C-alpha positions as CSV (number, residue, x, y, z in Angstrom):
1,X,0.0,0.0,0.0
2,X,2.9,2.3,0.8
3,X,4.3,1.8,-2.7
4,X,1.1,3.1,-4.3
5,X,1.3,6.6,-2.8
6,X,3.9,7.9,-5.4
7,X,1.7,6.4,-8.1
8,X,-1.3,8.3,-6.8
9,X,0.7,11.5,-6.8
10,X,1.7,11.0,-10.4
11,X,-1.9,10.3,-11.4
12,X,-3.2,13.4,-9.5
13,X,-0.5,15.5,-11.1
14,X,-1.4,14.1,-14.6
15,X,-5.1,14.9,-14.1
16,X,-4.2,18.5,-13.0
17,X,-2.0,19.0,-16.0
18,X,-4.7,17.6,-18.3
19,X,-7.3,20.0,-16.9
20,X,-4.9,22.9,-17.1
21,X,-4.4,22.2,-20.8
22,X,-8.1,21.5,-21.5
23,X,-9.3,25.0,-20.8
24,X,-7.3,27.0,-23.4
25,X,-7.8,24.3,-26.0
26,X,-11.6,24.5,-25.6
27,X,-11.5,28.3,-26.1
28,X,-9.4,27.9,-29.2
29,X,-12.0,25.6,-30.8
30,X,-14.4,28.6,-31.0
31,X,-12.0,30.6,-33.1
32,X,-13.0,30.9,-36.8
33,X,-10.4,32.4,-39.1
34,X,-9.5,35.0,-36.5
35,X,-13.0,35.6,-35.1
36,X,-14.0,34.0,-31.8
37,X,-17.6,33.0,-30.9
38,X,-18.8,34.5,-27.7
39,X,-16.5,37.5,-27.7
40,X,-17.1,41.2,-28.5
41,X,-17.0,42.1,-32.2
42,X,-14.2,44.6,-32.4
43,X,-13.1,44.5,-36.0
44,X,-12.6,47.8,-37.8
45,X,-14.5,48.9,-40.9
46,X,-12.5,48.5,-44.1
47,X,-10.8,51.6,-45.3
48,X,-10.1,52.9,-48.9
49,X,-6.7,51.2,-48.9
50,X,-7.9,47.8,-47.8
51,X,-8.9,46.6,-51.3
52,X,-10.4,43.2,-52.2
53,X,-7.8,41.3,-50.1
54,X,-6.8,43.4,-47.1
55,X,-3.8,42.6,-44.9
56,X,-6.2,42.5,-41.9
57,X,-9.7,41.4,-41.1
58,X,-12.2,44.2,-41.6
59,X,-15.9,44.6,-42.3
60,X,-17.6,46.2,-45.2
61,X,-19.6,49.1,-43.6
62,X,-21.9,49.5,-46.6
63,X,-23.1,45.9,-46.2
64,X,-24.0,46.1,-42.5
65,X,-27.5,44.7,-42.0
66,X,-30.0,44.2,-39.1
67,X,-31.7,40.8,-39.4
68,X,-35.4,40.1,-38.7
69,X,-34.4,38.0,-35.6
70,X,-32.4,40.9,-34.0
71,X,-28.8,40.2,-35.0
72,X,-26.3,42.5,-36.8
73,X,-24.9,41.0,-39.9
74,X,-21.3,42.0,-40.9
75,X,-19.5,41.0,-44.1
76,X,-15.9,40.5,-43.1
77,X,-13.1,40.6,-45.7
78,X,-10.2,38.1,-45.2
79,X,-6.6,38.5,-46.2
80,X,-5.5,36.1,-48.9
81,X,-2.5,35.0,-46.8
82,X,-3.5,32.2,-44.4
83,X,-7.1,31.8,-45.7
84,X,-7.9,28.2,-46.5
85,X,-8.5,27.3,-50.2
86,X,-12.0,26.1,-49.6
87,X,-13.2,29.6,-48.4
88,X,-15.1,31.6,-51.0
89,X,-15.5,35.4,-50.5
90,X,-16.3,37.2,-47.3
91,X,-17.4,35.8,-43.9
92,X,-20.8,36.6,-42.5
93,X,-20.5,37.4,-38.8
94,X,-23.7,37.7,-36.8
95,X,-23.6,39.6,-33.5
96,X,-26.3,40.1,-30.8
97,X,-25.7,43.1,-28.5
98,X,-22.1,43.3,-29.8
99,X,-21.2,39.7,-29.1
100,X,-20.2,37.3,-31.9
101,X,-22.9,34.6,-32.0
102,X,-22.4,33.0,-35.5
103,X,-19.8,32.9,-38.3
104,X,-20.7,31.6,-41.7
105,X,-18.1,30.7,-44.3
106,X,-19.1,30.3,-48.0
107,X,-17.2,27.5,-49.7
108,X,-16.5,26.5,-53.3
109,X,-19.2,23.9,-53.0
110,X,-18.7,20.3,-54.1
111,X,-15.2,21.0,-55.2
112,X,-14.1,22.2,-51.8
113,X,-16.3,20.0,-49.5
114,X,-13.7,17.3,-48.9
115,X,-11.0,19.8,-47.9
116,X,-13.4,21.7,-45.6
117,X,-14.6,18.4,-44.0
118,X,-11.0,17.2,-43.4
119,X,-10.1,20.5,-41.9
120,X,-13.1,20.4,-39.5
121,X,-12.5,16.8,-38.6
122,X,-8.8,17.6,-37.7
123,X,-10.0,20.4,-35.5
124,X,-13.1,18.9,-33.9
125,X,-12.8,15.1,-34.3
126,X,-15.4,12.9,-35.9
127,X,-18.8,14.7,-36.4
128,X,-21.8,13.8,-34.3
129,X,-23.8,13.4,-37.5
130,X,-22.6,12.9,-41.1
131,X,-24.3,11.8,-44.3
132,X,-23.8,12.1,-48.1
133,X,-26.6,12.7,-50.5
134,X,-27.0,12.9,-54.3
135,X,-28.8,16.2,-54.8
136,X,-31.3,16.1,-57.6
137,X,-31.0,19.0,-60.1
138,X,-27.4,19.8,-59.3
139,X,-25.9,17.6,-62.1
140,X,-23.1,16.6,-59.8
141,X,-21.4,13.2,-60.2
142,X,-20.3,13.4,-56.5
143,X,-22.7,13.3,-53.6
144,X,-22.9,16.3,-51.2
145,X,-21.5,15.9,-47.8
146,X,-23.3,17.1,-44.7
147,X,-21.8,17.0,-41.2
148,X,-22.5,18.4,-37.7
149,X,-20.4,18.8,-34.6
150,X,-22.2,19.7,-31.3
151,X,-20.5,21.0,-28.2
152,X,-21.6,22.4,-24.9
153,X,-22.0,26.0,-26.0
154,X,-21.6,26.0,-29.8
155,X,-22.1,23.8,-32.9
156,X,-20.5,23.5,-36.3
157,X,-22.4,22.5,-39.5
158,X,-21.0,21.8,-42.9
159,X,-23.3,21.8,-46.0
160,X,-21.2,20.7,-48.9
161,X,-23.5,22.4,-51.4
162,X,-26.2,25.0,-51.0
163,X,-28.4,25.6,-54.0
164,X,-25.7,24.9,-56.6
165,X,-22.6,22.7,-56.9
166,X,-20.4,25.8,-56.8
167,X,-21.5,27.0,-53.3
168,X,-21.3,25.4,-49.9
169,X,-21.4,26.7,-46.3
170,X,-19.8,26.1,-42.9
171,X,-21.7,27.6,-40.0
172,X,-20.3,28.1,-36.5
173,X,-23.1,29.1,-34.0
174,X,-23.4,29.5,-30.3
175,X,-26.3,27.6,-28.7
176,X,-27.8,31.0,-27.8
177,X,-27.9,32.0,-31.5
178,X,-29.5,28.6,-32.5
179,X,-32.2,29.2,-29.9
180,X,-32.8,32.8,-31.2
181,X,-33.2,31.5,-34.7
182,X,-35.4,28.6,-33.7
183,X,-37.7,31.0,-31.7
184,X,-37.9,33.4,-34.6
185,X,-38.7,30.5,-37.1
186,X,-41.5,29.3,-34.7
187,X,-43.0,32.8,-34.4
188,X,-42.8,33.2,-38.2
189,X,-44.4,29.9,-38.8
190,X,-47.2,30.8,-36.4
191,X,-47.8,34.1,-38.2
192,X,-47.9,32.5,-41.7
193,X,-50.7,30.0,-40.7
């Protein structure tokens, strides 16, 4: 029994080290191309010198919108350096009371879905749900990938294609934002009846 005491100390120390490293890693998982879910939206508006591919993240002030469900929608320009090849165009960032609640990435659709899926799987592990489906009317030889990852306070959703084979989407949303959208959709469905 006396020989087991050092082993216990090693196990306790290992558990403490694991929990110390678990905190920061979990926070990093919410970061999407330089924007973190659940934090204040502090990006500057793009200036005249920023061009199509700025050297910094910035939002297009002329495209700022207020959604029907109460969020601010920002279109965020990305620098070309460091942006994954599957990303198409600007990010859409949705805030509520100044806090980032959702980030949407447009992708190059069916062509980019495998790279996007592999990138998400490396970051988040195997998805909670995944399926492939041949989409009628899209004239694609390859099936579209759909995948979802669910965590305590946010979720990630990949739609390999959306409407055409050239467009796809990755959506990162807090659980608060999902609830806000669900409540809005229920109210809208009740009004349309």
